N, C-alpha and C positions, 0 to 999 in steps of 0.2 A: 504493500500500500504506500502510495506517495504521500509525503508530508502534507501536501495541500488538501488531501482527502481526510485528514485526521479529524477536523471539526465535524464533518458529516458523520463519520463513524461514531464519534463521541455523542453527537445528538441522538443518533439511532439507539445507541446503547442506553443513554439516559432515559429515553422514552420507554424502553422495555423495563428498566429497573424501577422507574419512578413509582408506580402504584404499589409495588411490594415494599419499597422503602417507606412510603408514607403510611402504609398499613402497620408497619412495625412501630411507628410512633403514635398510632391511634387516630390517624386522620382518614376520613372516608374517601372512597373513590372519586366522589364529586370534587373534592379538593385537588386531586390529581388532575382532573380535567381543567380546573381553574388555573393551575400552574401552567399547563400547556397553552391554554387560551391566552393568559397574560404574557407568556413567553413569545407567542406569535405576535401579539400586539406590540411588545417592546422591540422586537426585531424589525417590525415594520416601521415604527417610529425612528429607529436608529438609521434607517436609510436617509432620513433628513438630518437628524441630530448629530450622529457620529461620522457619517460618510460624506455629507454635503455641507455640514457646518451651519445648517438652518435650524434655529431653536423654535420649535412649535409648542405653544402652551394650549393648543386647542385640538389635539388629536383624539381626545376622548369624544369629540363630536362625531368622528367617523365610526367609532365603536358603538356609540348610542344610536346613530342613524341606521347602521346595519342591523342592529337588534330590532329596532322598530320596523324597518323595512321587511325583515324576515317574518316577524310576528304578524304584521298587518297583511302582507301578501298571502300568508298561509290562511288567515282568517277570511279574506274576501275573494281571493283569486285562485289559490291552490290549496283548498281544504284537504287535510289529511296527508299532504305531501311534505317532503323535507328538502329534497334536492333542488327543486325549482325555487322555493323561497330563499334557499341558501345562495343560489346563483343570482337571483334577482337582487338580493341585498348587496352583493359585490358590485354588480353592474351599476346599480343605483348610486352607490357611494362613489364609484369611479367617475361617473358622469358629474356628480356634484363637486368632486375634487377638481375635475378638469375646468369647470366653470369658475369656481371660487379661486382656484390656484392661478388662473390667468389674471385675476384681479389682485390677489394678495401678493403675488410674486413681483408686482411692480415696485414694491418697497423692499428695502433690505434692512438687515440688522434689527434693532429694537422695534422699528416700525412694523416689520414683518411679524415679529413675535406678538406685538400688541394687536395686530389684525386677526391673528389666529385666536388670541384670547377673546376678542370681541365676537368672533364667529361662534365659539362654543357657548359664550354667555347668552347670545341671541337665541341660539337653538334651544338652550335649556329653558329660557323664558317661554318660548313657543310650546315646547313639549309639556312644560309644567302647567300651562294655562289652557291648552287646547284639550280639555278633558274629554270631549266627545270622540276624539280620534285616538289620543294616547292614553287616556285613563288618568291623566294628571298625576297627582301624588299617590294615587292608588295603583298606578301602573297598569300593565296590560297582561292579563293571564290567559290561560287556555291554550298555550303553545304545546303542541304535541310532536312526538317523533313518529317515525314510520318504518316499515320494512323496506329495505333497499337491497336488491339482489339477494333476497333470502335472508338478510341479516336483520334481526330484531333489535332496532336501535332504542326501543323502550327499555332494554336491559342496560344498566349502567356499565357493566364490563364491556359489552359490545360497543356501546357508544364511545367509551374511552379509546378503544383500539381504532375506531373509525377516526376519532379526533387525532390520535397519534399518527395515523397514516397521512392525514391531511397536513399535519405539522411537518412530517418528514418531507413531503413533496414541496411544501412552502419553503422549508429550509434549503432544499436543493436548488430551487429556483432563485432564491436570494443569493445563494453562494455563487451561482452562475452569473447572476446580474452584476455582483460586485467585481467579478473578474472580466466582465465584458468591457468593450470600449466605452459604453455609456457610463458604467460604474466607475471606470478610471477617470473619466472627465469630471464626474461629481466630486471625486477626491481632489482633483486639480482645482475645482471651484472652491472647495473648502480651504485649500492652502493659499490660493491666490487667484481670485476670480478675474482680476484685471489681466493677469498674464495669460490665463486661459482664453480670454477674448482676443488678445493679440496673437495667439496661435491659430486663430480662425474658428474657434468653437462658439456657436450661439448659446451662451450660457443660460439665458432665460428659457430657452427651449429644453435644455437638459434639466434644469431645475424643475420645470413643469413635469417632465417625465418622472423624476424622482418623487415629486409631490404626489402625483396620481398613484404611482406604485406604492408609496408608503401608506396612503389612505386606503388603498385596496387591500393591502395585507392586514391592516388594522380592522378593516371590514370583515375579513375572514374570521378574525378573533371574535368580533362582536356577534356575528351570526352563530358561531359555535356556542358562544356563551348563552344566548337566549334559548337555545335548544337544550343546553345543560340544565338551566334553572327553570325552564318552561315559563319564563316571565320576562317582560320588557318593562323598563322604567326609565325615568329621566335622570337617574343618578349618574350614569356614564357621561351625560352631557354637561354635568356640573364642572366648573373650573377645577375643583379639588381633584377630581378623577384624572384630568389631564396632567395635573401636577404630580400625582402619584406615578403615572406612566413615565414622566421625565425622571423622577427620583429613582425608579427601578432601573432605567437605562444607565444613569450615572453611577449608581451603587454597584451595578454589575460590571460596568466597564464599556463605555461607548466607543472606544477605539478597537474593540474586540468583536469578532463575528458572533460568538456565543455569549459574550458578556451580558447583554441585555436579558437573555434567557435565565442566566444565573441570578441576575437581579430580581427577576420575577419569582423564582423559587424562594429567594431570601425573603421577599415581601410577604408571600403567602405564609411561610413558616412563622415569620415575625408576627403577623396578624393573628394567626390561629392560636399561638401559644401565649403571646403577651396579653391578648384580649381576655384570656381566662382570669388574669390577675388584676387588670385595670381597664376601665372603659376609655381611658385616655391614652391608649396605645399609639395612636397616630401622632400625638405630641412627641413621644419618645422616638418614633420613627423619623420625625422631622429633625430632632436633635442629631440622630445618627446620620441623616442625609447631610447636614451641615458639617459634621465631622469628616465625612468622606470628601466633601468639596475642599475642606481646608487641608487635610492630612493625606488623602489618597485620591487625587483627581482621576486616577486610572481605575478606581473601583476595586472590587474584589479580585478581578483578574490581575490588577497591578500588585495587590497584596500578595497573592499567590506567587507571582513572578519574583517578588523580592525575597520571599521565604525560600523558594527553590533555587534562587540564583547561585548560592554557594555550592550546590550539588550538580550544577550544569557546567559543561565545558564552555569556557569563555572563548568566543570567536572574535578576533580583532579584524575588522574590515577597514579597507582603505576608503577614502572619500568616494562619494557616489559617482562623481565624474571620472574617477580613476579607471573604472572598468568600462568606460564608454569607448566603443570602437566604431570607426567610420570606414566602411569598405571603400577601397580605391575605385571600384567600378560602380559606386552608388550613383543612381540616376537622379537628376534634378526633377522635381515634380513638373508636370506639363504646364501648369499655370505660370511657372517661373521661367519656362524655356522659350527662347526666341530663336528663330531660324538663322538669322544673320544680324551682325552688328549694324547699327544705324547711327548716322550722325545727328539725327533729330533727338531731342531730349525725350527720355522715356517717362521721367517724372518731372513735372513742371508746376511750379507754384508762382503765382503773381499777385502782388499786393495784399498779402495776408495780414490781417489785423485781428488782434485778440485783446480785449480789455477785461479786467476784473475790477469792477467798480471804477474807481478813479485811477487805477494802475494800468498803464499801457504796456502790457507784457510783450506784445509783438506789434510793431507799427510799420506796416508796408514792406514786409520781407518778400524778396524774389529769390527763387531757387530753380536751377535747371540741372538735372542729372541725366547724363547720357548713358547709353547702354554699355555695359562692361567697363565701367569706370569706378574709381573710388573717390569719395569726397569726405572732407572733415569739416565740421562746424566748430569754429573756435571763437571764444569771446570771454570776457570777464564774468564773474558771478552777477546774476541779475540781468544779463544781456538778453535773455529770452530764448536761449538754446533749447532748453527742455520743453518750453511751451511750443516752440516751432515744431519739434518732433511730435509732440502730442497732437498738434493740428494735422500733421501729415499722416499720423497713424490712426486718427479718428477718436482719440480720447476726448478731445474738445472740438466742437464745431467752430469754424472761424466766424468772426463777426462780419468780415468782409474779405473779398479776395477769391481766387480760384485755385483749385488743385486738380491737375489732370494726370492720369496714368495711361500712357499709350493713346492719348487723344480722348480718353473718357473721363468725365468729371467724377471725382470721388470725394469732393468736399461735402462734409456733413454726414457721410456714411458711417455706419457702426464699425468698430475696429475689426470684428470678424468678417464683415463684408469687404473691407479694404484688404484684409489678408487674402480672402478668396479671390479678389481681383488681381492679386499678384504682388502686393507690397510685402 
């Protein structure tokens, strides 16, 4: 087995052993299902939080929407079924995430987080007050399971293994996604979104892909949860539930593939056992969360790594660029290839002007770059060299002036579009 497959094998083994381990400590099979459900939800959230660097405080909305969608569709459209309500919930949430993500992802950083927070608060208010549809504070009961391919899902053991199978498939798909080109671009966005754009990647499009995938995986968890408890309520739509999901991811280890699942297991065990002794268990969980943020930002996975590090063989690696190799016969991409040298300028800028308030950063610059030539831009600090490059690369649109690449105007285009054009 290759090392890269170890997380998948570990996940499969954990799913097999989980119900027996929890039984030994006196927890019912339904708690084992809860662990798997929360693990799926946390791994879905981590597509944004750990891999894309987007902090969402509203992912409980997708969990709750999926639960309601599955329960309501079973009641009104697919009575007695479980597969169709399950699939409908995922599609419904994916469509909602696509529409809302296109709006929310227009903002970055704290504004993105606040918009996700506002979304879940809005949905909670609707679900809590629309009692005719959602049952309000009483919730929505009457959810049933069904026989699927001869399997009696009314039986808790059978339902657990069905959930475990879905979790295994979800885990494999996420594992493939994180190693795909799209998953790699999301990591690049997390590290430096501006640089990713200058490499030609439309980062907003990739973030939307990650947002929809993340919400869809959380929807899987929400639909499985409603069939586990046979009940849908507005609780997952509350802001506190979204905060708990974030806490699970952070405590488990958001830079690890299986860390969020470990955080979900820790949360369930902490809740089940501490709630026996005190009704204020969530307060102590909050203190623990703060402790991890301060003393172990890498979560339980980081703690385990530090404990085991003395017993592991230390590998000293050179700098990342040291192993980079460029083949002598490597071909230039077609967009940068020109058939023959030309005396006419390939890149031409005329009368570029850029002001920041009362500061004239660039005032009437002209630039002509011929094919197969090298140029240097020299000047003292504050002369406008960086701003000039930012205008040419698309980071800032010029206030006035023209920029042409091979006769085509590229002034005001996005950085990724300018890169695609050949810069």
